[in-house]
NUKE-693485 format. One record per residue: residue in one letter; chain; x, y, z of N, C-alpha, C, O, CB in turn. Coordinates in pm, 1 decimal, always signed. Each point is the difference from the previous one (the first is absolute). Glycine has a CB too. Example, Ala and Ser with C-alpha at 12.3 -4.5 7.8 and 13.67 -1.06 7.14 Angstrom:
SITE  residu  chaine       nxx       nyy       nzz      caxx      cayy      cazz       cxx       cyy       czz       oxx       oyy       ozz      cbxx      cbyy      cbzz
SITE       A       A   +1319.0    -569.0    +780.0     -89.0    +119.0      +0.0     +90.0    +120.0      +0.0    +103.6      -1.9     +66.5    -292.8    -115.4     +58.1
SITE       S       A    +154.2    +222.3    -196.6     +82.0    +119.0      +6.0     -77.0    +109.0     +73.0     +50.9    +110.8     +16.9     +67.5    -173.6    -231.4
This chain:
SITE  residu  chaine       nxx       nyy       nzz      caxx      cayy      cazz       cxx       cyy       czz       oxx       oyy       ozz      cbxx      cbyy      cbzz
SITE       X       A   +4680.8   -1947.2   -5926.1    +128.4     -67.1     +12.2     +20.9     -81.1    -127.7     -91.5     -68.7     -45.2     +76.6     +58.5    +301.5
SITE       X       A    +132.3     +17.6    -313.7     +23.1     -70.8    -125.6     +26.3    -148.7     +22.6     +14.9     -45.0    +113.6     +75.9    +256.1    -210.5
SITE       X       A     -85.6    -284.6      -9.9      +8.7    -145.9      +6.2    +130.9     -47.5     +62.6      +1.1    -101.6     +69.6    -146.3     +90.3    -271.3
SITE       X       A    +254.7     +82.2    +178.6    +128.1     -38.9     +58.5      -6.2     +10.4    +152.6     +48.8     -88.0     +70.9     +71.8    +166.0    -279.0
SITE       X       A    -180.4     +29.0    +257.1     -13.7     +16.8    +144.7     -89.8    -107.9     +59.5     +27.0     -48.9    +109.6      +6.7    +295.7    -136.5
SITE       X       A    -140.3    -284.7     -43.9     -87.2    -108.3     +46.4     +77.4    -131.0     +10.1     -14.8     -73.8     +97.5    -183.1    +188.0    -202.0
SITE       X       A    +279.6    -143.0      +4.9     +78.1    -124.2      -0.6    +100.7      +0.3    +115.5     +14.6    -100.2     +70.0     -41.9     +82.0    -321.3
SITE       X       A     +96.0    +129.8    +271.1     +98.0      +8.1    +109.1     -69.2     -13.5    +134.4     +44.8     -76.4     +85.6    +102.6    +222.6    -226.2
SITE       X       A    -256.4     -72.6    +160.1     -74.9      -8.0    +125.4     -52.0    -141.7     +21.9      +5.0     -51.2    +111.8     -69.9    +293.4    -133.6
SITE       X       A     +15.5    -305.2     -83.3     -50.7    -136.8     +11.0    +107.3     -98.9     +40.0     -23.0     -85.2     +85.8    -145.5    +141.3    -256.0
SITE       X       A    +285.2     -46.1    +109.3    +109.0     -91.4     +34.4     +48.2     +19.6    +143.0     +23.5     -96.9     +72.2     +44.3     +96.0    -311.2
SITE       X       A     -53.3    +126.6    +279.5     +47.5     +26.8    +136.3    -101.8     -46.8    +102.9     +33.6     -74.0     +92.5     +96.9    +270.8    -176.5
SITE       X       A    -254.8    -153.4     +67.6    -104.1     -33.5     +98.2     -29.3    -149.3      +2.2     -16.5     -57.9    +107.4     -82.6    +284.4    -139.8
SITE       X       A     +92.4    -289.4     -83.8     -27.3    -143.7      -5.9    +110.7     -82.7     +64.0     -27.6     -96.7     +71.0    -101.9    +136.2    -278.8
SITE       X       A    +254.3      -1.7    +182.9    +112.0     -74.2     +57.9      +3.8     +15.4    +151.9     +23.7     -97.1     +71.8    +105.0    +129.0    -284.6
SITE       X       A    -151.8     +89.4    +261.5      -0.2     +21.0    +144.6    -115.8     -75.0     +64.8     +17.3     -61.8    +105.1     +89.8    +286.7    -137.0
SITE       X       A    -224.3    -220.0     -29.4    -116.5     -68.9     +56.2     +21.0    -151.1      +3.4     -36.0     -65.8     +97.6    -110.8    +250.3    -181.9
SITE       X       A    +204.7    -239.3     -21.8     +27.6    -143.9      -1.0    +102.6     -38.1    +105.5      -7.1    -109.1     +56.7     -46.6    +103.6    -299.9
SITE       X       A    +149.1     +93.9    +270.2    +100.4     -28.2    +102.1     -58.2      +8.5    +140.7     +40.9     -74.6     +89.0    +134.1    +162.4    -243.2
SITE       X       A    -269.8      +2.4    +174.4     -59.9     +18.4    +132.7    -104.0    -106.6     +30.0      -4.5     -51.7    +111.7     +45.1    +296.3    -131.0
SITE       X       A    -124.3    -278.5     -78.0    -112.0     -90.6     +23.9     +51.6    -141.3     +29.1     +85.5     -50.2     -73.0    -232.9    +190.2     -77.6
SITE       X       A     +96.9    -204.4    +255.8     +50.3    -134.0     +34.1     -41.6    -103.7    -103.2    -104.5     +12.2     -63.9     +96.0     +49.4    +305.0
SITE       X       A     +89.9    -161.4    -255.9     -28.1    -106.6     -95.2     +65.2     +28.4    -134.0     +69.3    +100.0     -18.4    -284.8    -146.2    +135.0
SITE       X       A    +191.3     -44.2    -208.5     +60.7     +11.2    -132.5    -106.5     +42.7     -99.8    -106.8     -60.8      -7.7    +279.1    -116.1     +64.1
SITE       X       A    -143.5    +279.8    -131.4     -86.6     +42.8    -108.8     +71.3     -29.8    -131.1    +114.8     +39.7     -20.0    -222.3    +141.8    +163.1
SITE       X       A     +40.5    -249.3    -229.2     +60.2     -33.5    -127.9      -1.2    +119.2     -93.5     -45.1    +109.0     +35.3     -25.9    -345.4      -5.5
SITE       X       A    +120.4    +213.7    -147.2      -3.3    +104.1    -101.9    +136.6     +59.4     -23.2     +90.3      -9.8     +83.1    -323.8     +59.0     -21.2
SITE       X       A    +245.6     +11.8    -176.1    +126.7     +61.2     -37.4      -6.6    +150.9      +6.1     -75.9     +57.6     +78.0    +122.8    -252.2    -222.4
SITE       X       A     +33.1    +257.0     +61.9     +11.8    +144.2      -0.1    -129.2     +68.5     -44.7     -38.7    +102.6     +55.9    +282.0    -129.3    -100.3
SITE       X       A    -308.8     -29.1     -54.8    -123.0     +61.2     -50.4    -111.1      -7.0    +103.9     -71.8     +98.0     +19.7    +138.1    -159.4    -253.0
SITE       X       A     -81.7     -51.7    +299.5    -104.2     -10.8    +102.6     +31.3     +88.6    +119.6     -91.5     +53.3     +62.8     +44.5    -287.3    -137.0
SITE       X       A    +174.1    +250.5    +106.6     +39.0     +90.6    +107.5     -34.8    +144.2     -36.0     -48.7     +75.4     +84.2    +233.8    -232.5     -18.8
SITE       X       A    -160.1    +195.1    -190.7     -31.5    +133.9     -46.4    -150.6     +24.8      +3.0     -45.1    +105.8     +43.8    +250.1    -109.2    -187.8
SITE       X       A    -282.4     -94.4     +97.5    -145.9     +13.4      +0.4     -51.3      +8.6    +143.2     -89.6     +79.1     +29.3     +74.5    -206.3    -246.3
SITE       X       A     +71.1     +46.6    +305.7     -37.1      +5.0    +141.0     +26.2    +138.9     +57.8     -84.0     +53.3     +72.5    +135.0    -298.5     -50.7
SITE       X       A     +62.2    +303.1     -52.2     +32.4    +133.1     +49.5     -91.0    +107.1     -56.2     -38.3     +92.1     +72.1    +271.5    -165.8     -48.2
SITE       X       A    -268.7     +63.9    -151.1     -90.3     +97.5     -61.5    -139.4     -11.6     +61.2     -62.8    +101.2     +31.0    +195.8    -110.1    -245.7
SITE       X       A    -181.8    -114.3    +232.2    -129.0     -20.3     +66.2      +6.1     +52.9    +143.2     -95.1     +61.6     +48.1     +49.8    -264.7    -192.1
SITE       X       A    +156.5    +179.2    +211.3     +18.4     +51.8    +134.9      -0.8    +151.7      +4.5     -53.1     +58.8     +94.2    +182.7    -261.9     -40.9
SITE       X       A     -71.5    +267.5    -153.9      -0.7    +146.1      -5.8    -142.2     +52.9     -14.8     -35.8    +101.3     +60.1    +265.3    -104.4    -161.4
SITE       X       A    -309.0     -64.9     +22.1    -139.4     +42.5     -17.5     -79.3     -23.9    +127.9     -73.1     +88.3     +44.6     +86.8    -139.2    -290.6
SITE       X       A      -0.1     -68.0    +305.7     -71.5     -29.9    +124.5     +42.9     +97.0    +110.2     -84.7     +54.9     +70.5     +67.4    -298.3    -136.6
SITE       X       A    +146.2    +264.3     +80.9     +50.1     +92.4    +101.3     -45.6    +143.0     -24.0     -35.7     +70.4     +94.4    +231.8    -218.3     -66.2
SITE       X       A    -195.2    +191.5    -153.7     -46.4    +134.8     -32.6    -147.0     +19.0     +31.6     -40.0    +104.7     +50.9    +211.7     -93.8    -228.4
SITE       X       A    -252.1    -111.5    +147.5    -142.6      +7.2     +31.5     -21.3      +6.8    +150.7     -80.2     +80.1     +47.9     +26.9    -208.0    -257.4
SITE       X       A    +125.5     +43.5    +284.9     -16.0      -0.6    +145.5     +44.1    +131.6     +63.1     -67.5     +51.1     +89.4    +102.1    -297.4     -91.8
SITE       X       A     +77.1    +301.3     -42.5     +47.4    +126.3     +56.5     -98.2    +112.7     -31.3     -29.3     +82.2     +86.8    +267.7    -160.4    -109.9
SITE       X       A    -289.1     +82.6     -98.9     -98.3    +101.7     -35.9    -127.6     -16.5     +81.1     -59.8     +98.8     +42.4    +156.0     -88.8    -272.9
SITE       X       A    -138.3    -134.0    +252.3    -119.5     -26.0     +79.5     +19.8     +44.5    +145.0     -90.9     +57.5     +59.9     +35.1    -251.0    -210.3
SITE       X       A    +172.7    +167.6    +206.7     +27.1     +40.5    +137.7     +16.2    +151.2     +13.8     -41.5     +57.7    +100.6    +150.0    -278.5     -63.7
SITE       X       A     -48.7    +285.3    -136.9     +23.8    +143.6      +8.3    -125.4     +82.4     -25.6     -26.9     +96.1     +72.1    +259.1    -139.0    -144.2
SITE       X       A    -308.6      +6.2     -29.7    -113.0     +83.1     -41.5    -135.8     -60.7     +31.9    -100.4     +71.1      +1.5    +244.6     +15.9    -179.9
SITE       X       A    -148.7    -216.1    +203.5    -127.6     -66.1     +24.2     -73.7     -34.8    -127.5    -115.1     -43.5      +5.2    +102.1    +164.8    +207.5
SITE       X       A     +77.0    -103.0    -327.6     -61.8     -31.2    -128.7     +73.4    -115.2     -65.9    +121.8     -13.0     +12.3    -195.7    +251.6     -38.8
SITE       X       A      -2.1    -322.4     -43.9     +59.0    -108.6     -78.2     +35.1     +56.5    -136.3     -88.5     +35.4     -77.8     -44.2    -215.0    +201.6
SITE       X       A    +261.6    +188.1    -152.7     +46.1     +59.3    -124.4    +113.5     -85.3     -54.7     +88.8     -40.9     +74.8    -156.8    +273.6      +1.0
SITE       X       A     +65.7    -259.5    -205.0    +105.2     -80.4     -61.4    +125.0     +84.8     -19.5      +9.2     +80.1     -93.0    -181.6    -223.7     -22.4
SITE       X       A    +267.0    +124.2    +204.3    +129.0     +67.6      -8.4    +108.6    -103.8     +23.8     -27.9    -113.2     +39.5     -70.4    +334.8     +39.9
SITE       X       A    +219.6    -182.3    -103.4    +111.2     -92.8     +21.7    +114.7     +74.0     +66.8      +8.8    +122.6      -5.4     -76.9    -260.4    -195.2
SITE       X       A    +154.0     +62.0    +262.5    +118.3     +57.1     +64.6     +96.5     +50.3    -106.3      -0.7     -47.0    -113.8     -26.4    -107.6    +311.7
SITE       X       A    +109.3    +250.0    -159.4     +98.1     +56.0     -92.1    +137.8     -58.0     +28.4     +20.2     -69.4     +99.6    -154.9    +280.9    -117.7
SITE       X       A    +227.7    -182.5     -69.3    +136.7     -48.6     +15.5     +75.7     +94.5     +93.4     +74.0     +87.9     -44.1     -77.9    -193.5    -187.6
SITE       X       A     -16.8     +85.0    +360.7     +67.4     +75.0    +105.7     +11.0     -94.6    +119.8     -55.2    -110.0      -2.5     -34.0    +338.6     -80.2
SITE       X       A    +159.1    -186.6    +185.6     +14.9     -86.2    +117.9    -136.4     -31.3     +62.7     -29.4    -117.1     +23.7    +258.0    +215.5     +17.9
SITE       X       A    -313.7      +2.8     -13.7    -132.7     -34.1     +53.6     -82.5     -82.9     -97.9     -77.2     -86.5     +41.4     +83.6    +296.5     +92.2
SITE       X       A      +9.6    -184.0    -262.9     -72.0     -76.4    -100.4     +40.6    -146.0      -2.3     -84.5     -88.1     -16.4     +65.5    +294.4    -116.4
SITE       X       A    +147.1    -232.4    +149.0     +48.3    -138.3      +3.8     -52.1     -71.0    +124.9     -37.9    -116.9      -6.3    +244.7    +183.9    -121.9
SITE       X       A    -208.7      +3.3    +241.3     -51.5     -59.9    +123.3    -147.0     -35.9     -16.1     -42.5    -109.1     +38.1    +208.4    +241.0     +97.5
SITE       X       A    -243.4     -39.9    -192.3    -142.6     -26.0     -24.2     -17.8    -115.9     -97.7     -87.6     -84.4     +19.4     +35.6    +326.8     +23.6
SITE       X       A    +134.2    -247.2    -147.5      -9.0    -108.0     -98.2     +36.8    -134.3     +61.3     -61.1    -101.5     -33.5    +114.7    +265.0    -147.0
SITE       X       A     +44.2    -166.2    +268.8     +38.1    -124.9     +67.1    -114.4     -49.2     +88.4     -32.3    -118.8      +0.0    +275.4    +188.0      -3.9
SITE       X       A    -303.8     +21.5     +78.6    -113.9     -39.0     +83.6    -113.8     -52.8     -86.6     -62.8    -100.4     +33.7    +127.9    +272.6    +138.1
SITE       X       A     -91.4    -105.0    -282.7    -103.0     -47.0     -92.3     +34.3    -134.7     -61.8     -88.4     -83.5     -19.3     +32.5    +319.9     -28.2
SITE       X       A    +183.4    -258.5     +16.2     +42.1    -128.4     -57.3     -11.9    -112.6    +102.0     -35.0    -112.4     -36.1    +191.2    +234.1    -117.1
SITE       X       A    -127.5     -93.2    +279.9     -18.1    -101.8    +104.5    -147.3     -35.8     +12.0     -34.6    -117.2     +15.1    +236.7    +203.0    +109.5
SITE       X       A    -288.9     +14.4    -131.2    -144.6     -26.8      +1.9     -39.8     -83.2    -121.1     -82.3     -90.9     +11.7     +41.5    +306.3    +112.0
SITE       X       A     +98.7    -185.3    -240.4     -31.4     -75.8    -121.6     +45.4    -145.4     +12.5     -72.2     -90.3     -42.3     +92.8    +301.2     -92.6
SITE       X       A     +97.1    -235.1    +191.7     +47.0    -137.7     +20.6     -94.2     -73.4     +94.8     -36.4    -115.0     -24.7    +275.5    +187.3     -14.0
SITE       X       A    -278.4      -5.6    +147.5     -91.5     -61.3     +96.1    -132.7     -35.9     -66.2     -51.3    -110.3     +18.6    +160.0    +240.4    +166.3
SITE       X       A    -164.1     -36.7    -262.4    -128.2     -26.7     -66.9     +12.7    -111.3    -102.8     -89.9     -82.9     -13.2     +25.0    +321.0     +48.4
SITE       X       A    +176.1    -240.5    -108.2     +20.8    -105.1     -99.8      +7.1    -136.6     +67.4     -61.5     -95.5     -47.2    +183.1    +258.4    -101.2
SITE       X       A     -47.1    -172.9    +258.4      +9.4    -126.9     +72.8    -134.1     -38.2     +58.7     -33.8    -118.3      +4.1    +273.1    +165.2     +48.0
SITE       X       A    -316.5     +50.1      -6.5    -132.4     -26.5     +55.9     -94.0     -52.9    -108.4     -73.3     -96.2     +23.1    +108.9    +277.1    +149.4
SITE       X       A     -33.8    -119.4    -288.9     -88.4     -41.8    -109.1     +45.1    -132.4     -62.1     -82.9     -80.2     -43.0     +32.1    +321.1      -2.6
SITE       X       A    +181.5    -263.3     +41.1     +52.8    -122.0     -59.9      -4.9    -118.3     +97.4     +18.2    -114.9     -40.1    +130.0    +256.2    -104.1
SITE       X       A    -172.6    -112.4    +271.1      -8.5    -106.1    +100.3    +134.7     -56.3     +39.3     +10.1    -116.5     +38.7    -231.3     +62.3    -128.2
SITE       X       A    +325.3    +135.9     +79.9    +134.0     -43.9     +34.8     +32.4     +40.1    +142.1     -56.9     +94.9     +53.8    +127.7     -77.3    -292.5
SITE       X       A     +20.9     -90.6    +298.6     +54.3     +41.6    +128.7    +131.7     +70.5     -22.9     +59.8     -14.1    -106.7    -173.4    -177.0    +224.6
SITE       X       A    +160.3    +266.8     -20.1    +122.6     +76.7     -18.9    +125.4     -75.5     +40.7    +108.1     +59.1      +1.2    -241.5    +143.6     +35.4
SITE       X       A    +123.5    -330.8      -3.1    +118.8     -75.3     +39.3     +21.6    -118.8     -88.9     +96.0     -74.7     +19.0    -128.0    +148.5    +213.0
């Protein structure tokens, strides 16, 4: 997937994840994009692990199922970040 598709997927997935996740998440457009890209990688790894039983570094693609997987991965990334940072979601 080329860099433009990664940026678009990151912005879409990061914005949706921030809207769904309770509480306020700081950051601007760049942090939202990075969150979405990290979510695409986390989601791609989880889907590959569930489908094949192997841990493989993959990422979601720029498609409807790919965006859904990336959003789920981005929500997991927000949860882990708040857990590691010791923040509450309210």
